[in-house]
PDB file of N, H, CA, C and O in Angstrom:
ATOM      1  N   MET A   1      38.724   9.896   7.275  1.00  0.00           N
ATOM      2  CA  MET A   1      38.831  10.409   5.922  1.00  0.00           C
ATOM      3  C   MET A   1      39.286   9.274   5.008  1.00  0.00           C
ATOM      4  O   MET A   1      40.101   8.435   5.392  1.00  0.00           O
ATOM      5  N   PHE A   2      38.750   9.265   3.805  1.00  0.00           N
ATOM      6  H   PHE A   2      38.088   9.947   3.492  1.00  0.00           H
ATOM      7  CA  PHE A   2      39.081   8.221   2.837  1.00  0.00           C
ATOM      8  C   PHE A   2      40.085   8.741   1.810  1.00  0.00           C
ATOM      9  O   PHE A   2      40.146   9.938   1.529  1.00  0.00           O
ATOM     10  N   ALA A   3      40.860   7.830   1.266  1.00  0.00           N
ATOM     11  H   ALA A   3      40.811   6.858   1.495  1.00  0.00           H
ATOM     12  CA  ALA A   3      41.800   8.187   0.209  1.00  0.00           C
ATOM     13  C   ALA A   3      41.024   8.578  -1.049  1.00  0.00           C
ATOM     14  O   ALA A   3      39.946   8.036  -1.298  1.00  0.00           O
ATOM     15  N   PRO A   4      41.552   9.505  -1.843  1.00  0.00           N
ATOM     16  CA  PRO A   4      40.856   9.947  -3.056  1.00  0.00           C
ATOM     17  C   PRO A   4      40.490   8.820  -4.018  1.00  0.00           C
ATOM     18  O   PRO A   4      39.533   8.951  -4.781  1.00  0.00           O
ATOM     19  N   ARG A   5      41.221   7.736  -3.995  1.00  0.00           N
ATOM     20  H   ARG A   5      41.999   7.629  -3.376  1.00  0.00           H
ATOM     21  CA  ARG A   5      40.928   6.633  -4.913  1.00  0.00           C
ATOM     22  C   ARG A   5      39.573   5.986  -4.627  1.00  0.00           C
ATOM     23  O   ARG A   5      39.023   5.299  -5.488  1.00  0.00           O
ATOM     24  N   PHE A   6      39.032   6.198  -3.426  1.00  0.00           N
ATOM     25  H   PHE A   6      39.479   6.756  -2.727  1.00  0.00           H
ATOM     26  CA  PHE A   6      37.731   5.639  -3.063  1.00  0.00           C
ATOM     27  C   PHE A   6      36.563   6.524  -3.474  1.00  0.00           C
ATOM     28  O   PHE A   6      35.409   6.168  -3.235  1.00  0.00           O
ATOM     29  N   GLN A   7      36.839   7.660  -4.083  1.00  0.00           N
ATOM     30  H   GLN A   7      37.777   7.949  -4.278  1.00  0.00           H
ATOM     31  CA  GLN A   7      35.788   8.607  -4.442  1.00  0.00           C
ATOM     32  C   GLN A   7      34.695   7.983  -5.307  1.00  0.00           C
ATOM     33  O   GLN A   7      33.520   8.197  -5.011  1.00  0.00           O
ATOM     34  N   PRO A   8      35.013   7.223  -6.358  1.00  0.00           N
ATOM     35  CA  PRO A   8      33.931   6.629  -7.163  1.00  0.00           C
ATOM     36  C   PRO A   8      33.034   5.670  -6.376  1.00  0.00           C
ATOM     37  O   PRO A   8      31.821   5.647  -6.579  1.00  0.00           O
ATOM     38  N   VAL A   9      33.618   4.894  -5.494  1.00  0.00           N
ATOM     39  H   VAL A   9      34.604   4.913  -5.328  1.00  0.00           H
ATOM     40  CA  VAL A   9      32.832   3.954  -4.696  1.00  0.00           C
ATOM     41  C   VAL A   9      31.965   4.705  -3.691  1.00  0.00           C
ATOM     42  O   VAL A   9      30.791   4.378  -3.516  1.00  0.00           O
ATOM     43  N   LEU A  10      32.538   5.709  -3.033  1.00  0.00           N
ATOM     44  H   LEU A  10      33.491   5.974  -3.175  1.00  0.00           H
ATOM     45  CA  LEU A  10      31.771   6.501  -2.075  1.00  0.00           C
ATOM     46  C   LEU A  10      30.646   7.266  -2.764  1.00  0.00           C
ATOM     47  O   LEU A  10      29.534   7.343  -2.243  1.00  0.00           O
ATOM     48  N   PHE A  11      30.934   7.829  -3.930  1.00  0.00           N
ATOM     49  H   PHE A  11      31.838   7.766  -4.353  1.00  0.00           H
ATOM     50  CA  PHE A  11      29.899   8.527  -4.688  1.00  0.00           C
ATOM     51  C   PHE A  11      28.745   7.572  -4.992  1.00  0.00           C
ATOM     52  O   PHE A  11      27.584   7.913  -4.766  1.00  0.00           O
ATOM     53  N   ALA A  12      29.054   6.392  -5.496  1.00  0.00           N
ATOM     54  H   ALA A  12      29.997   6.115  -5.679  1.00  0.00           H
ATOM     55  CA  ALA A  12      28.018   5.420  -5.850  1.00  0.00           C
ATOM     56  C   ALA A  12      27.220   5.003  -4.620  1.00  0.00           C
ATOM     57  O   ALA A  12      26.000   4.858  -4.693  1.00  0.00           O
ATOM     58  N   PHE A  13      27.898   4.810  -3.495  1.00  0.00           N
ATOM     59  H   PHE A  13      28.889   4.928  -3.436  1.00  0.00           H
ATOM     60  CA  PHE A  13      27.208   4.396  -2.273  1.00  0.00           C
ATOM     61  C   PHE A  13      26.272   5.488  -1.770  1.00  0.00           C
ATOM     62  O   PHE A  13      25.125   5.211  -1.417  1.00  0.00           O
ATOM     63  N   ILE A  14      26.753   6.723  -1.737  1.00  0.00           N
ATOM     64  H   ILE A  14      27.684   6.948  -2.024  1.00  0.00           H
ATOM     65  CA  ILE A  14      25.945   7.841  -1.249  1.00  0.00           C
ATOM     66  C   ILE A  14      24.790   8.137  -2.195  1.00  0.00           C
ATOM     67  O   ILE A  14      23.651   8.285  -1.753  1.00  0.00           O
ATOM     68  N   MET A  15      25.070   8.226  -3.482  1.00  0.00           N
ATOM     69  H   MET A  15      25.995   8.106  -3.841  1.00  0.00           H
ATOM     70  CA  MET A  15      24.022   8.536  -4.458  1.00  0.00           C
ATOM     71  C   MET A  15      22.964   7.440  -4.478  1.00  0.00           C
ATOM     72  O   MET A  15      21.769   7.738  -4.494  1.00  0.00           O
ATOM     73  N   SER A  16      23.376   6.200  -4.477  1.00  0.00           N
ATOM     74  H   SER A  16      24.346   5.958  -4.464  1.00  0.00           H
ATOM     75  CA  SER A  16      22.402   5.107  -4.481  1.00  0.00           C
ATOM     76  C   SER A  16      21.601   5.085  -3.182  1.00  0.00           C
ATOM     77  O   SER A  16      20.425   4.723  -3.185  1.00  0.00           O
ATOM     78  N   GLY A  17      22.223   5.464  -2.090  1.00  0.00           N
ATOM     79  H   GLY A  17      23.179   5.757  -2.088  1.00  0.00           H
ATOM     80  CA  GLY A  17      21.509   5.529  -0.815  1.00  0.00           C
ATOM     81  C   GLY A  17      20.402   6.571  -0.839  1.00  0.00           C
ATOM     82  O   GLY A  17      19.275   6.295  -0.427  1.00  0.00           O
ATOM     83  N   PHE A  18      20.721   7.769  -1.323  1.00  0.00           N
ATOM     84  H   PHE A  18      21.636   7.993  -1.658  1.00  0.00           H
ATOM     85  CA  PHE A  18      19.705   8.822  -1.433  1.00  0.00           C
ATOM     86  C   PHE A  18      18.574   8.409  -2.365  1.00  0.00           C
ATOM     87  O   PHE A  18      17.398   8.527  -2.020  1.00  0.00           O
ATOM     88  N   MET A  19      18.935   7.929  -3.537  1.00  0.00           N
ATOM     89  H   MET A  19      19.890   7.834  -3.817  1.00  0.00           H
ATOM     90  CA  MET A  19      17.916   7.580  -4.525  1.00  0.00           C
ATOM     91  C   MET A  19      17.062   6.399  -4.056  1.00  0.00           C
ATOM     92  O   MET A  19      15.840   6.427  -4.204  1.00  0.00           O
ATOM     93  N   ALA A  20      17.677   5.384  -3.505  1.00  0.00           N
ATOM     94  H   ALA A  20      18.670   5.362  -3.385  1.00  0.00           H
ATOM     95  CA  ALA A  20      16.917   4.227  -3.024  1.00  0.00           C
ATOM     96  C   ALA A  20      15.982   4.628  -1.885  1.00  0.00           C
ATOM     97  O   ALA A  20      14.847   4.158  -1.817  1.00  0.00           O
ATOM     98  N   PHE A  21      16.460   5.497  -0.990  1.00  0.00           N
ATOM     99  H   PHE A  21      17.383   5.878  -1.046  1.00  0.00           H
ATOM    100  CA  PHE A  21      15.644   5.939   0.133  1.00  0.00           C
ATOM    101  C   PHE A  21      14.403   6.691  -0.353  1.00  0.00           C
ATOM    102  O   PHE A  21      13.282   6.390   0.057  1.00  0.00           O
ATOM    103  N   LEU A  22      14.619   7.660  -1.221  1.00  0.00           N
ATOM    104  H   LEU A  22      15.530   7.904  -1.554  1.00  0.00           H
ATOM    105  CA  LEU A  22      13.498   8.463  -1.709  1.00  0.00           C
ATOM    106  C   LEU A  22      12.543   7.658  -2.581  1.00  0.00           C
ATOM    107  O   LEU A  22      11.328   7.722  -2.392  1.00  0.00           O
ATOM    108  N   MET A  23      13.075   6.909  -3.521  1.00  0.00           N
ATOM    109  H   MET A  23      14.062   6.857  -3.674  1.00  0.00           H
ATOM    110  CA  MET A  23      12.215   6.161  -4.438  1.00  0.00           C
ATOM    111  C   MET A  23      11.460   5.042  -3.721  1.00  0.00           C
ATOM    112  O   MET A  23      10.292   4.799  -4.028  1.00  0.00           O
ATOM    113  N   SER A  24      12.095   4.366  -2.785  1.00  0.00           N
ATOM    114  H   SER A  24      13.043   4.563  -2.536  1.00  0.00           H
ATOM    115  CA  SER A  24      11.386   3.306  -2.070  1.00  0.00           C
ATOM    116  C   SER A  24      10.255   3.889  -1.227  1.00  0.00           C
ATOM    117  O   SER A  24       9.191   3.279  -1.116  1.00  0.00           O
ATOM    118  N   GLY A  25      10.469   5.051  -0.639  1.00  0.00           N
ATOM    119  H   GLY A  25      11.333   5.547  -0.730  1.00  0.00           H
ATOM    120  CA  GLY A  25       9.404   5.695   0.126  1.00  0.00           C
ATOM    121  C   GLY A  25       8.240   6.114  -0.750  1.00  0.00           C
ATOM    122  O   GLY A  25       7.079   5.886  -0.408  1.00  0.00           O
ATOM    123  N   ILE A  26       8.553   6.723  -1.875  1.00  0.00           N
ATOM    124  H   ILE A  26       9.496   6.908  -2.153  1.00  0.00           H
ATOM    125  CA  ILE A  26       7.512   7.163  -2.809  1.00  0.00           C
ATOM    126  C   ILE A  26       6.720   5.966  -3.326  1.00  0.00           C
ATOM    127  O   ILE A  26       5.489   5.978  -3.320  1.00  0.00           O
ATOM    128  N   LEU A  27       7.430   4.936  -3.770  1.00  0.00           N
ATOM    129  H   LEU A  27       8.430   4.926  -3.775  1.00  0.00           H
ATOM    130  CA  LEU A  27       6.747   3.778  -4.348  1.00  0.00           C
ATOM    131  C   LEU A  27       6.005   2.947  -3.303  1.00  0.00           C
ATOM    132  O   LEU A  27       4.969   2.355  -3.605  1.00  0.00           O
ATOM    133  N   THR A  28       6.521   2.899  -2.086  1.00  0.00           N
ATOM    134  H   THR A  28       7.363   3.380  -1.840  1.00  0.00           H
ATOM    135  CA  THR A  28       5.776   2.214  -1.023  1.00  0.00           C
ATOM    136  C   THR A  28       4.455   2.929  -0.780  1.00  0.00           C
ATOM    137  O   THR A  28       3.413   2.293  -0.625  1.00  0.00           O
ATOM    138  N   PHE A  29       4.507   4.263  -0.749  1.00  0.00           N
ATOM    139  H   PHE A  29       5.354   4.780  -0.875  1.00  0.00           H
ATOM    140  CA  PHE A  29       3.279   5.032  -0.532  1.00  0.00           C
ATOM    141  C   PHE A  29       2.309   4.879  -1.710  1.00  0.00           C
ATOM    142  O   PHE A  29       1.110   4.702  -1.498  1.00  0.00           O
ATOM    143  N   ILE A  30       2.810   4.946  -2.938  1.00  0.00           N
ATOM    144  H   ILE A  30       3.784   5.090  -3.111  1.00  0.00           H
ATOM    145  CA  ILE A  30       1.943   4.811  -4.117  1.00  0.00           C
ATOM    146  C   ILE A  30       1.279   3.431  -4.134  1.00  0.00           C
ATOM    147  O   ILE A  30       0.083   3.320  -4.403  1.00  0.00           O
ATOM    148  N   ASN A  31       2.041   2.402  -3.852  1.00  0.00           N
ATOM    149  H   ASN A  31       3.013   2.492  -3.634  1.00  0.00           H
ATOM    150  CA  ASN A  31       1.515   1.038  -3.947  1.00  0.00           C
ATOM    151  C   ASN A  31       0.653   0.617  -2.766  1.00  0.00           C
ATOM    152  O   ASN A  31      -0.304  -0.139  -2.938  1.00  0.00           O
ATOM    153  N   LEU A  32       0.978   1.094  -1.569  1.00  0.00           N
ATOM    154  H   LEU A  32       1.755   1.707  -1.429  1.00  0.00           H
ATOM    155  CA  LEU A  32       0.289   0.604  -0.372  1.00  0.00           C
ATOM    156  C   LEU A  32      -0.499   1.675   0.369  1.00  0.00           C
ATOM    157  O   LEU A  32      -1.349   1.361   1.202  1.00  0.00           O
ATOM    158  N   GLY A  33      -0.216   2.943   0.066  1.00  0.00           N
ATOM    159  H   GLY A  33       0.474   3.198  -0.610  1.00  0.00           H
ATOM    160  CA  GLY A  33      -0.869   4.020   0.795  1.00  0.00           C
ATOM    161  C   GLY A  33      -0.317   4.133   2.207  1.00  0.00           C
ATOM    162  O   GLY A  33       0.646   3.459   2.573  1.00  0.00           O
ATOM    163  N   TRP A  34      -0.951   5.005   2.997  1.00  0.00           N
ATOM    164  H   TRP A  34      -1.734   5.552   2.700  1.00  0.00           H
ATOM    165  CA  TRP A  34      -0.518   5.197   4.377  1.00  0.00           C
ATOM    166  C   TRP A  34      -1.177   4.158   5.265  1.00  0.00           C
ATOM    167  O   TRP A  34      -2.398   4.007   5.224  1.00  0.00           O
ATOM    168  N   PHE A  35      -0.411   3.445   6.058  1.00  0.00           N
ATOM    169  H   PHE A  35       0.581   3.569   6.092  1.00  0.00           H
ATOM    170  CA  PHE A  35      -0.951   2.441   6.964  1.00  0.00           C
ATOM    171  C   PHE A  35      -0.046   2.347   8.189  1.00  0.00           C
ATOM    172  O   PHE A  35       1.031   2.942   8.216  1.00  0.00           O
ATOM    173  N   ALA A  36      -0.474   1.613   9.182  1.00  0.00           N
ATOM    174  H   ALA A  36      -1.349   1.129   9.160  1.00  0.00           H
ATOM    175  CA  ALA A  36       0.209   1.577  10.478  1.00  0.00           C
ATOM    176  C   ALA A  36       1.681   1.160  10.380  1.00  0.00           C
ATOM    177  O   ALA A  36       2.524   1.710  11.089  1.00  0.00           O
ATOM    178  N   GLU A  37       1.986   0.225   9.536  1.00  0.00           N
ATOM    179  H   GLU A  37       1.301  -0.222   8.961  1.00  0.00           H
ATOM    180  CA  GLU A  37       3.360  -0.278   9.418  1.00  0.00           C
ATOM    181  C   GLU A  37       4.111   0.328   8.228  1.00  0.00           C
ATOM    182  O   GLU A  37       5.033  -0.289   7.693  1.00  0.00           O
ATOM    183  N   PHE A  38       3.716   1.528   7.820  1.00  0.00           N
ATOM    184  H   PHE A  38       2.968   2.029   8.254  1.00  0.00           H
ATOM    185  CA  PHE A  38       4.308   2.156   6.636  1.00  0.00           C
ATOM    186  C   PHE A  38       5.831   2.264   6.746  1.00  0.00           C
ATOM    187  O   PHE A  38       6.543   1.871   5.821  1.00  0.00           O
ATOM    188  N   PHE A  39       6.334   2.785   7.855  1.00  0.00           N
ATOM    189  H   PHE A  39       5.756   3.104   8.606  1.00  0.00           H
ATOM    190  CA  PHE A  39       7.774   3.007   7.976  1.00  0.00           C
ATOM    191  C   PHE A  39       8.560   1.693   8.003  1.00  0.00           C
ATOM    192  O   PHE A  39       9.688   1.633   7.515  1.00  0.00           O
ATOM    193  N   SER A  40       7.983   0.674   8.556  1.00  0.00           N
ATOM    194  H   SER A  40       7.066   0.722   8.953  1.00  0.00           H
ATOM    195  CA  SER A  40       8.617  -0.646   8.546  1.00  0.00           C
ATOM    196  C   SER A  40       8.705  -1.189   7.115  1.00  0.00           C
ATOM    197  O   SER A  40       9.741  -1.712   6.704  1.00  0.00           O
ATOM    198  N   ALA A  41       7.611  -1.058   6.369  1.00  0.00           N
ATOM    199  H   ALA A  41       6.770  -0.634   6.704  1.00  0.00           H
ATOM    200  CA  ALA A  41       7.596  -1.510   4.973  1.00  0.00           C
ATOM    201  C   ALA A  41       8.574  -0.685   4.141  1.00  0.00           C
ATOM    202  O   ALA A  41       9.264  -1.218   3.272  1.00  0.00           O
ATOM    203  N   TRP A  42       8.630   0.626   4.414  1.00  0.00           N
ATOM    204  H   TRP A  42       8.069   1.060   5.120  1.00  0.00           H
ATOM    205  CA  TRP A  42       9.542   1.508   3.683  1.00  0.00           C
ATOM    206  C   TRP A  42      10.988   1.097   3.937  1.00  0.00           C
ATOM    207  O   TRP A  42      11.779   1.006   2.998  1.00  0.00           O
ATOM    208  N   LEU A  43      11.335   0.852   5.186  1.00  0.00           N
ATOM    209  H   LEU A  43      10.692   0.926   5.948  1.00  0.00           H
ATOM    210  CA  LEU A  43      12.698   0.457   5.518  1.00  0.00           C
ATOM    211  C   LEU A  43      13.078  -0.848   4.832  1.00  0.00           C
ATOM    212  O   LEU A  43      14.186  -0.980   4.312  1.00  0.00           O
ATOM    213  N   LYS A  44      12.169  -1.805   4.831  1.00  0.00           N
ATOM    214  H   LYS A  44      11.269  -1.698   5.253  1.00  0.00           H
ATOM    215  CA  LYS A  44      12.448  -3.081   4.159  1.00  0.00           C
ATOM    216  C   LYS A  44      12.662  -2.852   2.656  1.00  0.00           C
ATOM    217  O   LYS A  44      13.602  -3.392   2.072  1.00  0.00           O
ATOM    218  N   ALA A  45      11.795  -2.056   2.039  1.00  0.00           N
ATOM    219  H   ALA A  45      11.031  -1.618   2.513  1.00  0.00           H
ATOM    220  CA  ALA A  45      11.935  -1.755   0.611  1.00  0.00           C
ATOM    221  C   ALA A  45      13.239  -1.015   0.346  1.00  0.00           C
ATOM    222  O   ALA A  45      13.910  -1.277  -0.652  1.00  0.00           O
ATOM    223  N   TYR A  46      13.602  -0.087   1.237  1.00  0.00           N
ATOM    224  H   TYR A  46      13.056   0.127   2.047  1.00  0.00           H
ATOM    225  CA  TYR A  46      14.843   0.668   1.079  1.00  0.00           C
ATOM    226  C   TYR A  46      16.066  -0.253   1.108  1.00  0.00           C
ATOM    227  O   TYR A  46      16.971  -0.108   0.287  1.00  0.00           O
ATOM    228  N   LEU A  47      16.092  -1.175   2.030  1.00  0.00           N
ATOM    229  H   LEU A  47      15.356  -1.293   2.696  1.00  0.00           H
ATOM    230  CA  LEU A  47      17.245  -2.077   2.128  1.00  0.00           C
ATOM    231  C   LEU A  47      17.410  -2.911   0.858  1.00  0.00           C
ATOM    232  O   LEU A  47      18.524  -3.081   0.363  1.00  0.00           O
ATOM    233  N   TYR A  48      16.308  -3.427   0.339  1.00  0.00           N
ATOM    234  H   TYR A  48      15.403  -3.289   0.741  1.00  0.00           H
ATOM    235  CA  TYR A  48      16.382  -4.172  -0.927  1.00  0.00           C
ATOM    236  C   TYR A  48      16.810  -3.254  -2.081  1.00  0.00           C
ATOM    237  O   TYR A  48      17.632  -3.630  -2.917  1.00  0.00           O
ATOM    238  N   ALA A  49      16.247  -2.070  -2.108  1.00  0.00           N
ATOM    239  H   ALA A  49      15.579  -1.765  -1.429  1.00  0.00           H
ATOM    240  CA  ALA A  49      16.544  -1.138  -3.197  1.00  0.00           C
ATOM    241  C   ALA A  49      18.009  -0.708  -3.184  1.00  0.00           C
ATOM    242  O   ALA A  49      18.640  -0.606  -4.236  1.00  0.00           O
ATOM    243  N   HIS A  50      18.547  -0.456  -1.994  1.00  0.00           N
ATOM    244  H   HIS A  50      18.035  -0.539  -1.139  1.00  0.00           H
ATOM    245  CA  HIS A  50      19.940   0.001  -1.939  1.00  0.00           C
ATOM    246  C   HIS A  50      20.903  -1.101  -2.359  1.00  0.00           C
ATOM    247  O   HIS A  50      21.917  -0.827  -3.001  1.00  0.00           O
ATOM    248  N   VAL A  51      20.599  -2.323  -2.007  1.00  0.00           N
ATOM    249  H   VAL A  51      19.775  -2.545  -1.486  1.00  0.00           H
ATOM    250  CA  VAL A  51      21.444  -3.452  -2.431  1.00  0.00           C
ATOM    251  C   VAL A  51      21.487  -3.542  -3.956  1.00  0.00           C
ATOM    252  O   VAL A  51      22.522  -3.884  -4.528  1.00  0.00           O
ATOM    253  N   CYS A  52      20.381  -3.240  -4.608  1.00  0.00           N
ATOM    254  H   CYS A  52      19.541  -2.962  -4.144  1.00  0.00           H
ATOM    255  CA  CYS A  52      20.336  -3.252  -6.078  1.00  0.00           C
ATOM    256  C   CYS A  52      20.927  -1.975  -6.671  1.00  0.00           C
ATOM    257  O   CYS A  52      21.660  -2.025  -7.659  1.00  0.00           O
ATOM    258  N   ALA A  53      20.607  -0.835  -6.069  1.00  0.00           N
ATOM    259  H   ALA A  53      20.011  -0.794  -5.267  1.00  0.00           H
ATOM    260  CA  ALA A  53      20.994   0.453  -6.639  1.00  0.00           C
ATOM    261  C   ALA A  53      22.498   0.700  -6.579  1.00  0.00           C
ATOM    262  O   ALA A  53      23.060   1.277  -7.510  1.00  0.00           O
ATOM    263  N   PHE A  54      23.154   0.282  -5.518  1.00  0.00           N
ATOM    264  H   PHE A  54      22.698  -0.187  -4.762  1.00  0.00           H
ATOM    265  CA  PHE A  54      24.581   0.575  -5.367  1.00  0.00           C
ATOM    266  C   PHE A  54      25.422   0.053  -6.530  1.00  0.00           C
ATOM    267  O   PHE A  54      26.156   0.836  -7.134  1.00  0.00           O
ATOM    268  N   PRO A  55      25.349  -1.222  -6.867  1.00  0.00           N
ATOM    269  CA  PRO A  55      26.168  -1.662  -8.006  1.00  0.00           C
ATOM    270  C   PRO A  55      25.732  -1.034  -9.325  1.00  0.00           C
ATOM    271  O   PRO A  55      26.562  -0.801 -10.204  1.00  0.00           O
ATOM    272  N   LEU A  56      24.433  -0.757  -9.471  1.00  0.00           N
ATOM    273  H   LEU A  56      23.759  -0.946  -8.757  1.00  0.00           H
ATOM    274  CA  LEU A  56      23.961  -0.144 -10.710  1.00  0.00           C
ATOM    275  C   LEU A  56      24.500   1.266 -10.872  1.00  0.00           C
ATOM    276  O   LEU A  56      24.928   1.637 -11.965  1.00  0.00           O
ATOM    277  N   VAL A  57      24.491   2.059  -9.812  1.00  0.00           N
ATOM    278  H   VAL A  57      24.144   1.758  -8.924  1.00  0.00           H
ATOM    279  CA  VAL A  57      25.055   3.413  -9.879  1.00  0.00           C
ATOM    280  C   VAL A  57      26.553   3.327 -10.137  1.00  0.00           C
ATOM    281  O   VAL A  57      27.092   4.086 -10.943  1.00  0.00           O
ATOM    282  N   PHE A  58      27.216   2.418  -9.466  1.00  0.00           N
ATOM    283  H   PHE A  58      26.778   1.802  -8.811  1.00  0.00           H
ATOM    284  CA  PHE A  58      28.661   2.263  -9.650  1.00  0.00           C
ATOM    285  C   PHE A  58      28.992   1.931 -11.103  1.00  0.00           C
ATOM    286  O   PHE A  58      29.983   2.426 -11.640  1.00  0.00           O
ATOM    287  N   ILE A  59      28.180   1.107 -11.735  1.00  0.00           N
ATOM    288  H   ILE A  59      27.375   0.705 -11.298  1.00  0.00           H
ATOM    289  CA  ILE A  59      28.402   0.701 -13.127  1.00  0.00           C
ATOM    290  C   ILE A  59      28.023   1.814 -14.104  1.00  0.00           C
ATOM    291  O   ILE A  59      28.762   2.082 -15.052  1.00  0.00           O
ATOM    292  N   PHE A  60      26.882   2.461 -13.881  1.00  0.00           N
ATOM    293  H   PHE A  60      26.282   2.243 -13.112  1.00  0.00           H
ATOM    294  CA  PHE A  60      26.356   3.393 -14.868  1.00  0.00           C
ATOM    295  C   PHE A  60      26.778   4.844 -14.679  1.00  0.00           C
ATOM    296  O   PHE A  60      26.565   5.645 -15.589  1.00  0.00           O
ATOM    297  N   ALA A  61      27.356   5.222 -13.561  1.00  0.00           N
ATOM    298  H   ALA A  61      27.529   4.571 -12.821  1.00  0.00           H
ATOM    299  CA  ALA A  61      27.785   6.608 -13.358  1.00  0.00           C
ATOM    300  C   ALA A  61      28.818   7.046 -14.395  1.00  0.00           C
ATOM    301  O   ALA A  61      28.668   8.136 -14.948  1.00  0.00           O
ATOM    302  N   PRO A  62      29.856   6.264 -14.689  1.00  0.00           N
ATOM    303  CA  PRO A  62      30.822   6.703 -15.704  1.00  0.00           C
ATOM    304  C   PRO A  62      30.178   6.875 -17.087  1.00  0.00           C
ATOM    305  O   PRO A  62      30.485   7.828 -17.804  1.00  0.00           O
ATOM    306  N   LEU A  63      29.298   5.962 -17.449  1.00  0.00           N
ATOM    307  H   LEU A  63      29.049   5.189 -16.866  1.00  0.00           H
ATOM    308  CA  LEU A  63      28.601   6.068 -18.725  1.00  0.00           C
ATOM    309  C   LEU A  63      27.722   7.328 -18.761  1.00  0.00           C
ATOM    310  O   LEU A  63      27.667   8.026 -19.774  1.00  0.00           O
ATOM    311  N   SER A  64      27.050   7.604 -17.662  1.00  0.00           N
ATOM    312  H   SER A  64      27.095   7.037 -16.839  1.00  0.00           H
ATOM    313  CA  SER A  64      26.192   8.779 -17.569  1.00  0.00           C
ATOM    314  C   SER A  64      27.011  10.064 -17.685  1.00  0.00           C
ATOM    315  O   SER A  64      26.595  11.009 -18.355  1.00  0.00           O
ATOM    316  N   ARG A  65      28.165  10.100 -17.038  1.00  0.00           N
ATOM    317  H   ARG A  65      28.503   9.332 -16.494  1.00  0.00           H
ATOM    318  CA  ARG A  65      29.047  11.278 -17.136  1.00  0.00           C
ATOM    319  C   ARG A  65      29.500  11.501 -18.576  1.00  0.00           C
ATOM    320  O   ARG A  65      29.492  12.630 -19.066  1.00  0.00           O
ATOM    321  N   LYS A  66      29.892  10.426 -19.250  1.00  0.00           N
ATOM    322  H   LYS A  66      29.898   9.508 -18.852  1.00  0.00           H
ATOM    323  CA  LYS A  66      30.341  10.545 -20.646  1.00  0.00           C
ATOM    324  C   LYS A  66      29.216  11.018 -21.551  1.00  0.00           C
ATOM    325  O   LYS A  66      29.420  11.884 -22.401  1.00  0.00           O
ATOM    326  N   LEU A  67      28.037  10.457 -21.373  1.00  0.00           N
ATOM    327  H   LEU A  67      27.870   9.753 -20.682  1.00  0.00           H
ATOM    328  CA  LEU A  67      26.895  10.857 -22.190  1.00  0.00           C
ATOM    329  C   LEU A  67      26.527  12.315 -21.931  1.00  0.00           C
ATOM    330  O   LEU A  67      26.242  13.054 -22.873  1.00  0.00           O
ATOM    331  N   ALA A  68      26.528  12.735 -20.677  1.00  0.00           N
ATOM    332  H   ALA A  68      26.759  12.134 -19.912  1.00  0.00           H
ATOM    333  CA  ALA A  68      26.217  14.131 -20.356  1.00  0.00           C
ATOM    334  C   ALA A  68      27.263  15.064 -20.952  1.00  0.00           C
ATOM    335  O   ALA A  68      26.925  16.145 -21.433  1.00  0.00           O
ATOM    336  N   ALA A  69      28.527  14.659 -20.925  1.00  0.00           N
ATOM    337  H   ALA A  69      28.802  13.780 -20.534  1.00  0.00           H
ATOM    338  CA  ALA A  69      29.587  15.486 -21.519  1.00  0.00           C
ATOM    339  C   ALA A  69      29.398  15.618 -23.017  1.00  0.00           C
ATOM    340  O   ALA A  69      29.577  16.702 -23.572  1.00  0.00           O
ATOM    341  N   LYS A  70      29.037  14.523 -23.683  1.00  0.00           N
ATOM    342  H   LYS A  70      28.892  13.642 -23.232  1.00  0.00           H
ATOM    343  CA  LYS A  70      28.805  14.589 -25.134  1.00  0.00           C
ATOM    344  C   LYS A  70      27.590  15.454 -25.465  1.00  0.00           C
ATOM    345  O   LYS A  70      27.617  16.223 -26.426  1.00  0.00           O
ATOM    346  N   LEU A  71      26.539  15.330 -24.680  1.00  0.00           N
ATOM    347  H   LEU A  71      26.518  14.705 -23.899  1.00  0.00           H
ATOM    348  CA  LEU A  71      25.325  16.098 -24.952  1.00  0.00           C
ATOM    349  C   LEU A  71      25.514  17.602 -24.687  1.00  0.00           C
ATOM    350  O   LEU A  71      24.772  18.425 -25.223  1.00  0.00           O
ATOM    351  N   THR A  72      26.484  17.948 -23.881  1.00  0.00           N
ATOM    352  H   THR A  72      27.087  17.279 -23.445  1.00  0.00           H
ATOM    353  CA  THR A  72      26.743  19.370 -23.602  1.00  0.00           C
ATOM    354  C   THR A  72      27.947  19.892 -24.370  1.00  0.00           C
ATOM    355  O   THR A  72      28.382  21.022 -24.152  1.00  0.00           O
ATOM    356  N   GLY A  73      28.485  19.077 -25.266  1.00  0.00           N
ATOM    357  H   GLY A  73      28.131  18.159 -25.443  1.00  0.00           H
ATOM    358  CA  GLY A  73      29.599  19.501 -26.089  1.00  0.00           C
ATOM    359  C   GLY A  73      30.929  19.562 -25.363  1.00  0.00           C
ATOM    360  O   GLY A  73      31.854  20.233 -25.820  1.00  0.00           O
ATOM    361  N   GLN A  74      31.034  18.880 -24.254  1.00  0.00           N
ATOM    362  H   GLN A  74      30.282  18.335 -23.883  1.00  0.00           H
ATOM    363  CA  GLN A  74      32.284  18.890 -23.477  1.00  0.00           C
ATOM    364  C   GLN A  74      33.052  17.581 -23.596  1.00  0.00           C
ATOM    365  O   GLN A  74      34.063  17.385 -22.921  1.00  0.00           O
ATOM    366  N   GLY A  75      32.572  16.684 -24.455  1.00  0.00           N
ATOM    367  H   GLY A  75      31.750  16.843 -25.003  1.00  0.00           H
ATOM    368  CA  GLY A  75      33.243  15.389 -24.509  1.00  0.00           C
ATOM    369  C   GLY A  75      33.622  14.948 -25.858  1.00  0.00           C
ATOM    370  O   GLY A  75      34.194  13.869 -26.017  1.00  0.00           O
TER     371      GLY A  75
END
């Protein structure tokens, strides 16, 4: 179990992992179609995507929360 202070980092890691996994799979298929080494190419794309996505989610999640709060009248 992690201390509550790690929640923002864990959130960013998990969210970026899900998004990078799904988007890299979709974009690999759109760009290359189905082929014998599809899953290998997807995994490689996912690893690159997650390395980029993690810091971006960590940076932009607070801004996104604030903007969503303002747009819903809660901020």
